[in-house]
N, C-alpha and C positions, 0 to 999 in steps of 0.2 A: 712941034709935031711929035717928036719922039716922047716927050713928056705926056702928051695926051694918050698915045698908044700904051705907054706904060701904066697910066692910071686906069685905062679901060681894061687891060689885062689883069691888073690888080683887083678891080671890081669883079671881074668874072671869076677870078680865083676865090675871092671871099664868098661870092654867091654859090659857087660850087661846093665850098666847104660847109656853108649853112644848109644847103639842100641835102648833102650827105649826112650831116648831123641829124637833121629832121627825119631822114630815112632810117637812120640807126635807132632813133628814139621810137619811131613807129614800129619797127621790128621788135625792139626790146619790149615795148608795151604789149604788142600782140602775143609774143611768147610768154611774157609775164602774166597776162590776164588768163591765157590758156592754162598755165600751170596753177594759178591761183584757184580757178574753178575746179580743176582736177583735185587739188589738195583739199579744198573745202568740201567737195563731194565725198572724199575719202574720210573725212572727220579729222584731218590733221590741221586743226585750226591754228596752233602755235607756229607751225612751220609756215603756214600760209601767211600769217601775220608778219613773220620775220622776212619772208620773201618779198611781201608788199613793201615793207620798210626799206629793204635793200634796193628794190627797184625804184621807189620814189626818190631815195637819197641819191642814187647814181644819175637819174634823169635830172634832178634839181641841180646837182653839181655840174653836170654837162651844160645845162642852160646858163649857169653862172660863169661859164667859160673857165672852169678849173681844168688845167691841161691833162692830168691823169684821168679824169672822168671823161674827157673828150676822146682820149685815146681808147679807153675801154668801150665807149659807145660806138665809135667808128670801127673798132675791131669786131664788135658784135654785129654791126651791119655787114662787114665783109664776110664773116663766117656764116651768118644766117642767110645772107643773100646768095652766097655760093652754094650752100646746102639746098636752099629752095630751088635754085635754078638747075641744079644737077639732079633733082628729084629725090633728095634725101631729107625732105622736110619731116617725114615721120620719125626721124631720129631725134629731132628737136622738140616735137610736140608730144604731149602725154598720150 
């Protein structure tokens, strides 16, 4: 019985981690695309290309379960989520 409870809690923990990771990727994607459009409209194509490459690389590494990338994506989710919930979303957006 204890083993089944432990397995259930472990499954819930991994599901929570996956949902948080997907939330972080979604927020990072939203912010990244907003900045990419802003940079492209400003004529800063090289900076936009570098930002897109960095964004794609960090999301790809997080999906490949590289620990440092996962920590950075989860940190982005925490910082961005807190900023949006407190009403400071204009600080993060262009």
